[in-house]
N, C-alpha and C positions, 0 to 999 in steps of 0.2 A: 504494500500500500504506500502511495506517495503522499506528500503533504497537501497537495491540491485537494485530494478526496477528503482528508480530515478537515481542512479549512472550509470546504463547501458544506460538509455535514454540520459543522458548528455554526455556520452562517444561516443555514436553514433553521436550526434550532433557535437561534437568536431572533430571526425574522418571523418565525412561525408561518412561513410561506415560501414556496419555491419561487414564485414570481418576485417577491421582495428580495429574496436572497440573490436572484439573478441580477437585479438592478444594482445591488451593493457590490457584487463581484464583477460587474460590467461584462456579463456574458448573457447568452440567451437562456430562456427557461428550459429549453430542450437540453442544453448543455448541462445544466444543473441536474436535470432528471437522469441523464446518462451517467453522470458522476456518482449519483446516489445508487443507481442500479449497479454500477461497477463495484462500489463499496459493499453493497449487500451480497454480491456474488462472491467477493473475496472473503467476507465474514461468514458466509453461509447462513445468514439470518437477515430477516427484515428489520430495518431500523426505524421505519416510519409506517404508520397506518394512514392511508389516504381515504378521505370521505368527502361528501359534498360540503360539509361544514368546515373542512380544513384538514390539518395533519396533526398527528400525535405520535410521540415516541413510543416504541414498543419496549418491553422489558429489556431486550437486547440493546436497543438504542440508548436507553438510560444508562446501562452499564458501559457502553462504548463511549458515551459522552465524557466520562471521567478520563478514560485512557486517551481519547483524542486530544484533550486539553494538555495532558502530561506529555504526550508524544510531540506536539507542536512546541511546547516549552523547551523540552530537551533538545529538539532540533535547532531552535533559534539560539539557545544558549551555546550549542556547539558551533554555529556559524559565527556568533559574536566572539567566541574564544579564538577561533581561527583568524578572525579579522582584527585582532588586537594589534595596533600599530607597533612597530619595532621600538623598543625602549620603554614600553608601558606594560603594566601587569594585568590591567583589566580595562573594560569599556563600560561606562555607565550611560545608558540611553534615557534621556529625559524628554518628557512631552508636556505640552501645556496648551490650553485653549488660546486662540488668537489674542483675545483681549487681555490675557494675563501675562503675555510676554513683555508688553510695554511697561517700563518702570518697575518691573518685578523680576521676571525670570532672566531678562538680559543683564540684570545686576547680580543676580544670584549665581549664575554660571561662572563668571570670572572669579568670584570668591572661592568657589570649590576648586577651580583650576589652580589657584594659588596655594591652597592648603593641601591639595591632593596631587602632588607632582607626578606620581606614578600611575595616575588614572587618566585614560582618554575619555572624551565625551562625544556623544552624538545627540543633537537636538531635533525634536519633532514638533510640528504644529498641526493640530487637528481639532475637530469637535469632540465633545465628551463621549459620544457613542463609539466613535472610531478608536479613541484612546483606550476605552475599556476593552474593546476587542483586542487591541494590540497588547495590552497588559495580560489578558487572559492567554493569548498565544505565546507570550514570552518575548515579544519584540520590543517592549518598552519596560524599563525597570522602575521608573519613578515618574509621577505626573502631578501637575497642579491643575485642578479643574473645578467647575461649579457644581456639577451634579454627578458625583461618582455613584457607581452601582456596586453593591456588595457582592463580591464573587469569591469563591474559595481561593485561598492563596494570596489575597490582597488585604493590605492593612490601610486603614483610613484614619486621618486626623483632621479635625476642623482647624483651619489656619487663621482666618479672619472673615469679616463680613464686608462685602462690597455693597455700596448703596447706589442703586440706579436712580438717577434724577433726570427730569426733563430739562433739556438745554436747547437753546436756539442761537443762531447767528444774528437774529434780529432782536434788539433790545426791547422792542415794543410788543413782542409776541406774548399772548396771555393764555394760550392753549393750542389745541390742534388746529392747523390751518392747511392750506393747499400744499405747503412745503413740508408737511409732516412725513417723516420716514419711520416705518415700523422696524424695530430691531427684534429679531427672533431670538430671545434669550431662553427659550424652552417653554414647556407646558405650564409651569408654575407662573412665570411672568405673563404668559398669554391669558391665563385665568384672571390674574390681577388686572391686566390691561382691559379686559372685557368688562370687569366689574366697575372700573372707573369710567369707561366710555361705552356703555351698553348700546347706545343708539348710533354710534359712529360707524360709517362704512370702512371697510379695510382700506388702508392707504394704498396709493398707486405704487409706491416704492417700498420694497422689503429687503432688508439686508440680514446677513447672519454672521458677519465678521465685524467686530467693534472698531478696530483701527481703520478699516476700509470705510466704514460709515463716517467716522470723524473726518477723514480726508475728503469724503464726498461733501459733507456739510461745509467744510472750510472753503472748498473750491466752488460749490454751486449755491450753498445757502440752504437753510432749512432747520427743522426741529426734530429731536429724537430723544429717547431715553438712553442714557449712557452712564457708565460707571463714574461716580463722582471723582474717584481717585484718578481716573484717566483724563478727565477734562478740567480738573482744578487749575492746572497751569494756563489753560486757554481762557478760563474765566478770569483769572488774575490779570492776564494780559489784555483783556477786553475783546478777544476774538469770539467768545461765546458768552451767553448769559443764562443764568438760571431762570426758568419760567416760574413766576410766583404762584403760590397757592396750589401747586401740583404735588401730590403725594409721592414719596420715594418708595422704592421697592428694595427690601433687604435681600441680598443674594449671597449666601455663604460660600466661601472658597475653601476647598479641601486639598490636602496633599495625600496622594495614594502611592504606595510602594509594594513591590512583591516581597513576600516573606522569605524568599530564597536569597535575597541580597545580604551580603555580609553585614552583621549588626554594626560593626565599627564604621563602615562606609555610610550606612543609613544615618547613624547618629551624627556624623560630621555634616552630612548634607542637610539634615533637619535643623541643626543648630544654625547654619548659615541662612537657611530659608526663613526661619522664624525671625532672625535679626533683619533680614532684607525686607520682610513683610512689615515689621515694626517701623522701620525707617521710611518705607513707602507711604504708610498710613500717616506718618508724622510730617510728610512733605519734605523729607530730608534727601530725596534722590533727585537727580537732574530730570528736567522735563523731557518727554520723548520728542523726536524730530518728526514733523509732519510733512508729507510730500506736497510741494507747491507753496509752502510757507516757511 
């Protein structure tokens, strides 16, 4: 059995659908079906039961799920060990959501590089669902994200709370207008947003990457909910303005790591991350650079 079959199986489990798994894997639905068929032939057991209402794991499928995750983790660890640059003992793969790299992770990574001279690093940027899959598969060791999912082998710690506030490039804006941009911060924020604006039509513009949204607002103009930590330098410089009387949304930030990572390495990384987060919240870190400004 190759890793493609194991990854496809786990993607179908996570998606609960052959069609959705195909979209995430960027292949056709028939390709996913063929891979699962090949997997079942190699195992000699059915791993999914198919019906009009969807798919469910068979007892054999539930057992194989554990081994598939371990199989991919071991394979990825082996690839990482082989890929360790000459002169270093290990590679630490770090991931973070787009909006958390600015003023936080870009400051954290150099601190670790300075205090861990025998460790090489690789940085990843993705949304929370992809990061979770990467950690489950063993391709990411440590991540900072908004909405982590509890999975076997993963440890989670609350880091701090981001506050999403409505900001605008127009000082006179008092609410949603034609220039309003919807930032997709996940299901919890969407529910919060719907509760505040129950009668408002969905805006024309929707973004899913915070820093890209900030650059869009600075270059085109408009209004959106953004992390206060991210836009405070822009508010201070008069490039953006807080929209008055608009409620804020509290968005917890977490750090997640795989329990197989060496404790000493994790302890060192967590120490620097907590300190960086503390300094970021206190406004003690340099402001990010924005394209076009």
